[in-house]
KENURO-895131 format. One record per atom (N, C-alpha, C): atom name; residue number from 1; x, y, z. Coordinates in nm, 4 decimals. Example, Ala and Ser with C-alpha at 12.3 -4.5 7.8 and 13.67 -1.06 7.14 Angstrom:
REM KENURO-895131
<node><atom>N</atom><n>1</n><xx>1.3190</xx><yy>-0.5690</yy><zz>0.7800</zz></node>
<node><atom>CA</atom><n>1</n><xx>1.2300</xx><yy>-0.4500</yy><zz>0.7800</zz></node>
<node><atom>C</atom><n>1</n><xx>1.3200</xx><yy>-0.3300</yy><zz>0.7800</zz></node>
<node><atom>N</atom><n>2</n><xx>1.2850</xx><yy>-0.2250</yy><zz>0.7080</zz></node>
<node><atom>CA</atom><n>2</n><xx>1.3670</xx><yy>-0.1060</yy><zz>0.7140</zz></node>
<node><atom>C</atom><n>2</n><xx>1.2900</xx><yy>0.0030</yy><zz>0.7870</zz></node>
END
This chain:
REM KENURO-895131
<node><atom>N</atom><n>1</n><xx>0.0853</xx><yy>-0.1244</yy><zz>0.0040</zz></node>
<node><atom>CA</atom><n>1</n><xx>-0.0043</xx><yy>0.0009</yy><zz>0.0089</zz></node>
<node><atom>C</atom><n>1</n><xx>0.0871</xx><yy>0.1242</yy><zz>0.0000</zz></node>
<node><atom>N</atom><n>2</n><xx>0.0443</xx><yy>0.2185</yy><zz>-0.0924</zz></node>
<node><atom>CA</atom><n>2</n><xx>0.1393</xx><yy>0.3547</yy><zz>-0.0935</zz></node>
<node><atom>C</atom><n>2</n><xx>0.1295</xx><yy>0.4189</yy><zz>0.0326</zz></node>
<node><atom>N</atom><n>3</n><xx>0.2105</xx><yy>0.5212</yy><zz>0.0560</zz></node>
<node><atom>CA</atom><n>3</n><xx>0.2126</xx><yy>0.6332</yy><zz>0.1617</zz></node>
<node><atom>C</atom><n>3</n><xx>0.0796</xx><yy>0.6923</yy><zz>0.1447</zz></node>
<node><atom>N</atom><n>4</n><xx>0.0416</xx><yy>0.7183</yy><zz>0.0227</zz></node>
<node><atom>CA</atom><n>4</n><xx>-0.0671</xx><yy>0.8142</yy><zz>0.0157</zz></node>
<node><atom>C</atom><n>4</n><xx>-0.2016</xx><yy>0.7542</yy><zz>0.0510</zz></node>
<node><atom>N</atom><n>5</n><xx>-0.2035</xx><yy>0.6040</yy><zz>0.0457</zz></node>
<node><atom>CA</atom><n>5</n><xx>-0.3337</xx><yy>0.5377</yy><zz>0.1192</zz></node>
<node><atom>C</atom><n>5</n><xx>-0.3090</xx><yy>0.5677</yy><zz>0.2629</zz></node>
<node><atom>N</atom><n>6</n><xx>-0.1951</xx><yy>0.5215</yy><zz>0.3054</zz></node>
<node><atom>CA</atom><n>6</n><xx>-0.1680</xx><yy>0.5378</yy><zz>0.4586</zz></node>
<node><atom>C</atom><n>6</n><xx>-0.2056</xx><yy>0.6668</yy><zz>0.5245</zz></node>
<node><atom>N</atom><n>7</n><xx>-0.1802</xx><yy>0.7652</yy><zz>0.4502</zz></node>
<node><atom>CA</atom><n>7</n><xx>-0.2119</xx><yy>0.8998</yy><zz>0.4844</zz></node>
<node><atom>C</atom><n>7</n><xx>-0.3615</xx><yy>0.9288</yy><zz>0.4843</zz></node>
<node><atom>N</atom><n>8</n><xx>-0.4470</xx><yy>0.8676</yy><zz>0.3725</zz></node>
<node><atom>CA</atom><n>8</n><xx>-0.5693</xx><yy>0.8803</yy><zz>0.3674</zz></node>
<node><atom>C</atom><n>8</n><xx>-0.6426</xx><yy>0.8131</yy><zz>0.4874</zz></node>
<node><atom>N</atom><n>9</n><xx>-0.5910</xx><yy>0.7015</yy><zz>0.5378</zz></node>
<node><atom>CA</atom><n>9</n><xx>-0.6449</xx><yy>0.6115</yy><zz>0.6573</zz></node>
<node><atom>C</atom><n>9</n><xx>-0.6361</xx><yy>0.6854</yy><zz>0.7600</zz></node>
<node><atom>N</atom><n>10</n><xx>-0.5029</xx><yy>0.7600</yy><zz>0.7936</zz></node>
<node><atom>CA</atom><n>10</n><xx>-0.4521</xx><yy>0.8468</yy><zz>0.8954</zz></node>
<node><atom>C</atom><n>10</n><xx>-0.5605</xx><yy>0.9709</yy><zz>0.9159</zz></node>
<node><atom>N</atom><n>11</n><xx>-0.5881</xx><yy>1.0336</yy><zz>0.8062</zz></node>
<node><atom>CA</atom><n>11</n><xx>-0.6863</xx><yy>1.1596</yy><zz>0.7871</zz></node>
<node><atom>C</atom><n>11</n><xx>-0.8202</xx><yy>1.1020</yy><zz>0.8105</zz></node>
<node><atom>N</atom><n>12</n><xx>-0.8804</xx><yy>0.9853</yy><zz>0.7865</zz></node>
<node><atom>CA</atom><n>12</n><xx>-1.0013</xx><yy>0.9360</yy><zz>0.8189</zz></node>
<node><atom>C</atom><n>12</n><xx>-1.0213</xx><yy>0.9035</yy><zz>0.9642</zz></node>
<node><atom>N</atom><n>13</n><xx>-0.9010</xx><yy>0.8559</yy><zz>1.0145</zz></node>
<node><atom>CA</atom><n>13</n><xx>-0.9100</xx><yy>0.8108</yy><zz>1.1628</zz></node>
<node><atom>C</atom><n>13</n><xx>-0.9106</xx><yy>0.9455</yy><zz>1.2548</zz></node>
<node><atom>N</atom><n>14</n><xx>-0.8463</xx><yy>1.0415</yy><zz>1.2029</zz></node>
<node><atom>CA</atom><n>14</n><xx>-0.8574</xx><yy>1.1873</yy><zz>1.2678</zz></node>
<node><atom>C</atom><n>14</n><xx>-0.9904</xx><yy>1.2312</yy><zz>1.2637</zz></node>
<node><atom>N</atom><n>15</n><xx>-1.0702</xx><yy>1.2290</yy><zz>1.1556</zz></node>
<node><atom>CA</atom><n>15</n><xx>-1.1941</xx><yy>1.2718</yy><zz>1.1509</zz></node>
<node><atom>C</atom><n>15</n><xx>-1.3066</xx><yy>1.1888</yy><zz>1.2376</zz></node>
<node><atom>N</atom><n>16</n><xx>-1.2666</xx><yy>1.0561</yy><zz>1.2490</zz></node>
<node><atom>CA</atom><n>16</n><xx>-1.3341</xx><yy>0.9628</yy><zz>1.3326</zz></node>
<node><atom>C</atom><n>16</n><xx>-1.3112</xx><yy>1.0062</yy><zz>1.4683</zz></node>
<node><atom>N</atom><n>17</n><xx>-1.1985</xx><yy>1.0187</yy><zz>1.4931</zz></node>
<node><atom>CA</atom><n>17</n><xx>-1.1592</xx><yy>1.0635</yy><zz>1.6525</zz></node>
<node><atom>C</atom><n>17</n><xx>-1.2337</xx><yy>1.2085</yy><zz>1.6870</zz></node>
<node><atom>N</atom><n>18</n><xx>-1.2543</xx><yy>1.2806</yy><zz>1.6041</zz></node>
<node><atom>CA</atom><n>18</n><xx>-1.3106</xx><yy>1.4065</yy><zz>1.6237</zz></node>
<node><atom>C</atom><n>18</n><xx>-1.4783</xx><yy>1.4146</yy><zz>1.6037</zz></node>
<node><atom>N</atom><n>19</n><xx>-1.5181</xx><yy>1.2708</yy><zz>1.5917</zz></node>
<node><atom>CA</atom><n>19</n><xx>-1.6625</xx><yy>1.2648</yy><zz>1.5719</zz></node>
<node><atom>C</atom><n>19</n><xx>-1.7066</xx><yy>1.3360</yy><zz>1.4586</zz></node>
<node><atom>N</atom><n>20</n><xx>-1.6391</xx><yy>1.3696</yy><zz>1.3545</zz></node>
<node><atom>CA</atom><n>20</n><xx>-1.6998</xx><yy>1.4443</yy><zz>1.2495</zz></node>
<node><atom>C</atom><n>20</n><xx>-1.6952</xx><yy>1.3563</yy><zz>1.1139</zz></node>
<node><atom>N</atom><n>21</n><xx>-1.6835</xx><yy>1.2274</yy><zz>1.1220</zz></node>
<node><atom>CA</atom><n>21</n><xx>-1.6761</xx><yy>1.1485</yy><zz>0.9945</zz></node>
<node><atom>C</atom><n>21</n><xx>-1.8361</xx><yy>1.1031</yy><zz>0.9618</zz></node>
<node><atom>N</atom><n>22</n><xx>-1.8333</xx><yy>1.1041</yy><zz>0.8381</zz></node>
<node><atom>CA</atom><n>22</n><xx>-1.9874</xx><yy>1.0551</yy><zz>0.7821</zz></node>
<node><atom>C</atom><n>22</n><xx>-1.9782</xx><yy>0.9046</yy><zz>0.7792</zz></node>
<node><atom>N</atom><n>23</n><xx>-2.0921</xx><yy>0.8395</yy><zz>0.7597</zz></node>
<node><atom>CA</atom><n>23</n><xx>-2.1086</xx><yy>0.6899</yy><zz>0.7467</zz></node>
<node><atom>C</atom><n>23</n><xx>-2.0188</xx><yy>0.6265</yy><zz>0.6331</zz></node>
<node><atom>N</atom><n>24</n><xx>-2.0098</xx><yy>0.7092</yy><zz>0.5328</zz></node>
<node><atom>CA</atom><n>24</n><xx>-1.9395</xx><yy>0.6639</yy><zz>0.4165</zz></node>
<node><atom>C</atom><n>24</n><xx>-1.7815</xx><yy>0.6671</yy><zz>0.4416</zz></node>
<node><atom>N</atom><n>25</n><xx>-1.7418</xx><yy>0.7647</yy><zz>0.5307</zz></node>
<node><atom>CA</atom><n>25</n><xx>-1.6079</xx><yy>0.7584</yy><zz>0.5624</zz></node>
<node><atom>C</atom><n>25</n><xx>-1.5806</xx><yy>0.6888</yy><zz>0.6693</zz></node>
<node><atom>N</atom><n>26</n><xx>-1.6688</xx><yy>0.6191</yy><zz>0.7650</zz></node>
<node><atom>CA</atom><n>26</n><xx>-1.6460</xx><yy>0.5287</yy><zz>0.8452</zz></node>
<node><atom>C</atom><n>26</n><xx>-1.6141</xx><yy>0.3890</yy><zz>0.7900</zz></node>
<node><atom>N</atom><n>27</n><xx>-1.7043</xx><yy>0.3767</yy><zz>0.6586</zz></node>
<node><atom>CA</atom><n>27</n><xx>-1.6906</xx><yy>0.2512</yy><zz>0.5836</zz></node>
<node><atom>C</atom><n>27</n><xx>-1.5583</xx><yy>0.2366</yy><zz>0.5136</zz></node>
<node><atom>N</atom><n>28</n><xx>-1.5214</xx><yy>0.3634</yy><zz>0.4463</zz></node>
<node><atom>CA</atom><n>28</n><xx>-1.3932</xx><yy>0.3666</yy><zz>0.3729</zz></node>
<node><atom>C</atom><n>28</n><xx>-1.2754</xx><yy>0.3423</yy><zz>0.4590</zz></node>
<node><atom>N</atom><n>29</n><xx>-1.2908</xx><yy>0.3986</yy><zz>0.5993</zz></node>
<node><atom>CA</atom><n>29</n><xx>-1.1746</xx><yy>0.3811</yy><zz>0.6946</zz></node>
<node><atom>C</atom><n>29</n><xx>-1.1550</xx><yy>0.2369</yy><zz>0.7255</zz></node>
<node><atom>N</atom><n>30</n><xx>-1.2731</xx><yy>0.1742</yy><zz>0.7540</zz></node>
<node><atom>CA</atom><n>30</n><xx>-1.2642</xx><yy>0.0218</yy><zz>0.7825</zz></node>
<node><atom>C</atom><n>30</n><xx>-1.2391</xx><yy>-0.0729</yy><zz>0.6695</zz></node>
<node><atom>N</atom><n>31</n><xx>-1.2870</xx><yy>-0.0478</yy><zz>0.5508</zz></node>
<node><atom>CA</atom><n>31</n><xx>-1.2364</xx><yy>-0.1216</yy><zz>0.4327</zz></node>
<node><atom>C</atom><n>31</n><xx>-1.0957</xx><yy>-0.0999</yy><zz>0.4062</zz></node>
<node><atom>N</atom><n>32</n><xx>-1.0400</xx><yy>0.0367</yy><zz>0.4170</zz></node>
<node><atom>CA</atom><n>32</n><xx>-0.8956</xx><yy>0.0472</yy><zz>0.3979</zz></node>
<node><atom>C</atom><n>32</n><xx>-0.8082</xx><yy>-0.0162</yy><zz>0.5071</zz></node>
<node><atom>N</atom><n>33</n><xx>-0.8581</xx><yy>-0.0219</yy><zz>0.6244</zz></node>
<node><atom>CA</atom><n>33</n><xx>-0.7869</xx><yy>-0.0821</yy><zz>0.7490</zz></node>
<node><atom>C</atom><n>33</n><xx>-0.7775</xx><yy>-0.2316</yy><zz>0.7379</zz></node>
<node><atom>N</atom><n>34</n><xx>-0.9007</xx><yy>-0.2906</yy><zz>0.6840</zz></node>
<node><atom>CA</atom><n>34</n><xx>-0.8938</xx><yy>-0.4257</yy><zz>0.6650</zz></node>
<node><atom>C</atom><n>34</n><xx>-0.8059</xx><yy>-0.4709</yy><zz>0.5457</zz></node>
<node><atom>N</atom><n>35</n><xx>-0.7929</xx><yy>-0.3913</yy><zz>0.4451</zz></node>
<node><atom>CA</atom><n>35</n><xx>-0.7193</xx><yy>-0.4071</yy><zz>0.3361</zz></node>
<node><atom>C</atom><n>35</n><xx>-0.5602</xx><yy>-0.4079</yy><zz>0.3995</zz></node>
<node><atom>N</atom><n>36</n><xx>-0.5266</xx><yy>-0.3099</yy><zz>0.4655</zz></node>
<node><atom>CA</atom><n>36</n><xx>-0.3969</xx><yy>-0.3074</yy><zz>0.5353</zz></node>
<node><atom>C</atom><n>36</n><xx>-0.3630</xx><yy>-0.4086</yy><zz>0.6327</zz></node>
<node><atom>N</atom><n>37</n><xx>-0.4425</xx><yy>-0.4544</yy><zz>0.6990</zz></node>
<node><atom>CA</atom><n>37</n><xx>-0.4249</xx><yy>-0.5533</yy><zz>0.7841</zz></node>
<node><atom>C</atom><n>37</n><xx>-0.4055</xx><yy>-0.6903</yy><zz>0.7191</zz></node>
<node><atom>N</atom><n>38</n><xx>-0.4738</xx><yy>-0.7071</yy><zz>0.6024</zz></node>
<node><atom>CA</atom><n>38</n><xx>-0.4549</xx><yy>-0.8332</yy><zz>0.5119</zz></node>
<node><atom>C</atom><n>38</n><xx>-0.3135</xx><yy>-0.8307</yy><zz>0.4574</zz></node>
<node><atom>N</atom><n>39</n><xx>-0.2718</xx><yy>-0.7018</yy><zz>0.4103</zz></node>
<node><atom>CA</atom><n>39</n><xx>-0.1202</xx><yy>-0.7027</yy><zz>0.3665</zz></node>
<node><atom>C</atom><n>39</n><xx>-0.0320</xx><yy>-0.7354</yy><zz>0.4856</zz></node>
<node><atom>N</atom><n>40</n><xx>-0.0487</xx><yy>-0.6737</yy><zz>0.5950</zz></node>
<node><atom>CA</atom><n>40</n><xx>0.0448</xx><yy>-0.7209</yy><zz>0.7146</zz></node>
<node><atom>C</atom><n>40</n><xx>0.0417</xx><yy>-0.8698</yy><zz>0.7414</zz></node>
<node><atom>N</atom><n>41</n><xx>-0.0633</xx><yy>-0.9175</yy><zz>0.7344</zz></node>
<node><atom>CA</atom><n>41</n><xx>-0.0949</xx><yy>-1.0689</yy><zz>0.7775</zz></node>
<node><atom>C</atom><n>41</n><xx>-0.0183</xx><yy>-1.1465</yy><zz>0.6627</zz></node>
<node><atom>N</atom><n>42</n><xx>-0.0224</xx><yy>-1.1174</yy><zz>0.5221</zz></node>
<node><atom>CA</atom><n>42</n><xx>0.0496</xx><yy>-1.1752</yy><zz>0.4401</zz></node>
<node><atom>C</atom><n>42</n><xx>0.1971</xx><yy>-1.1613</yy><zz>0.4610</zz></node>
<node><atom>N</atom><n>43</n><xx>0.2702</xx><yy>-1.0448</yy><zz>0.4807</zz></node>
<node><atom>CA</atom><n>43</n><xx>0.3962</xx><yy>-1.0452</yy><zz>0.5326</zz></node>
<node><atom>C</atom><n>43</n><xx>0.4458</xx><yy>-1.1245</yy><zz>0.6375</zz></node>
<node><atom>N</atom><n>44</n><xx>0.3662</xx><yy>-1.1233</yy><zz>0.7513</zz></node>
<node><atom>CA</atom><n>44</n><xx>0.3902</xx><yy>-1.2027</yy><zz>0.8713</zz></node>
<node><atom>C</atom><n>44</n><xx>0.3960</xx><yy>-1.3654</yy><zz>0.8374</zz></node>
<node><atom>N</atom><n>45</n><xx>0.3237</xx><yy>-1.4103</yy><zz>0.7518</zz></node>
<node><atom>CA</atom><n>45</n><xx>0.3202</xx><yy>-1.5511</yy><zz>0.6997</zz></node>
<node><atom>C</atom><n>45</n><xx>0.4472</xx><yy>-1.5747</yy><zz>0.6270</zz></node>
<node><atom>N</atom><n>46</n><xx>0.4740</xx><yy>-1.4697</yy><zz>0.5305</zz></node>
<node><atom>CA</atom><n>46</n><xx>0.5885</xx><yy>-1.4937</yy><zz>0.4403</zz></node>
<node><atom>C</atom><n>46</n><xx>0.7252</xx><yy>-1.4992</yy><zz>0.5545</zz></node>
<node><atom>N</atom><n>47</n><xx>0.7279</xx><yy>-1.4018</yy><zz>0.6368</zz></node>
<node><atom>CA</atom><n>47</n><xx>0.8434</xx><yy>-1.4142</yy><zz>0.7345</zz></node>
<node><atom>C</atom><n>47</n><xx>0.8484</xx><yy>-1.5333</yy><zz>0.8073</zz></node>
<node><atom>N</atom><n>48</n><xx>0.7305</xx><yy>-1.5819</yy><zz>0.8455</zz></node>
<node><atom>CA</atom><n>48</n><xx>0.7390</xx><yy>-1.7152</yy><zz>0.9354</zz></node>
<node><atom>C</atom><n>48</n><xx>0.7843</xx><yy>-1.8252</yy><zz>0.8455</zz></node>
<node><atom>N</atom><n>49</n><xx>0.7259</xx><yy>-1.8390</yy><zz>0.7203</zz></node>
<node><atom>CA</atom><n>49</n><xx>0.7612</xx><yy>-1.9367</yy><zz>0.6401</zz></node>
<node><atom>C</atom><n>49</n><xx>0.9244</xx><yy>-1.9395</yy><zz>0.5905</zz></node>
<node><atom>N</atom><n>50</n><xx>0.9892</xx><yy>-1.8381</yy><zz>0.5837</zz></node>
<node><atom>CA</atom><n>50</n><xx>1.1222</xx><yy>-1.7916</yy><zz>0.5638</zz></node>
<node><atom>C</atom><n>50</n><xx>1.2284</xx><yy>-1.8418</yy><zz>0.6840</zz></node>
<node><atom>N</atom><n>51</n><xx>1.1509</xx><yy>-1.8258</yy><zz>0.7890</zz></node>
<node><atom>CA</atom><n>51</n><xx>1.2277</xx><yy>-1.8540</yy><zz>0.9234</zz></node>
<node><atom>C</atom><n>51</n><xx>1.2199</xx><yy>-1.9987</yy><zz>0.9681</zz></node>
<node><atom>N</atom><n>52</n><xx>1.1358</xx><yy>-2.0773</yy><zz>0.8868</zz></node>
<node><atom>CA</atom><n>52</n><xx>1.1461</xx><yy>-2.2118</yy><zz>0.9246</zz></node>
<node><atom>C</atom><n>52</n><xx>1.2708</xx><yy>-2.2833</yy><zz>0.8913</zz></node>
END
């Protein structure tokens, strides 16, 4: 994921923390967060496989 996408997630998180996010922004944030977590999980699995 690009730094731009990470920044977008950070901006959405800020809006959510300030209680000024719309429903669409909440959905976008969690969709992006889930995608990011999936990428992290893939990397963790790769590292675990490489360390066997």
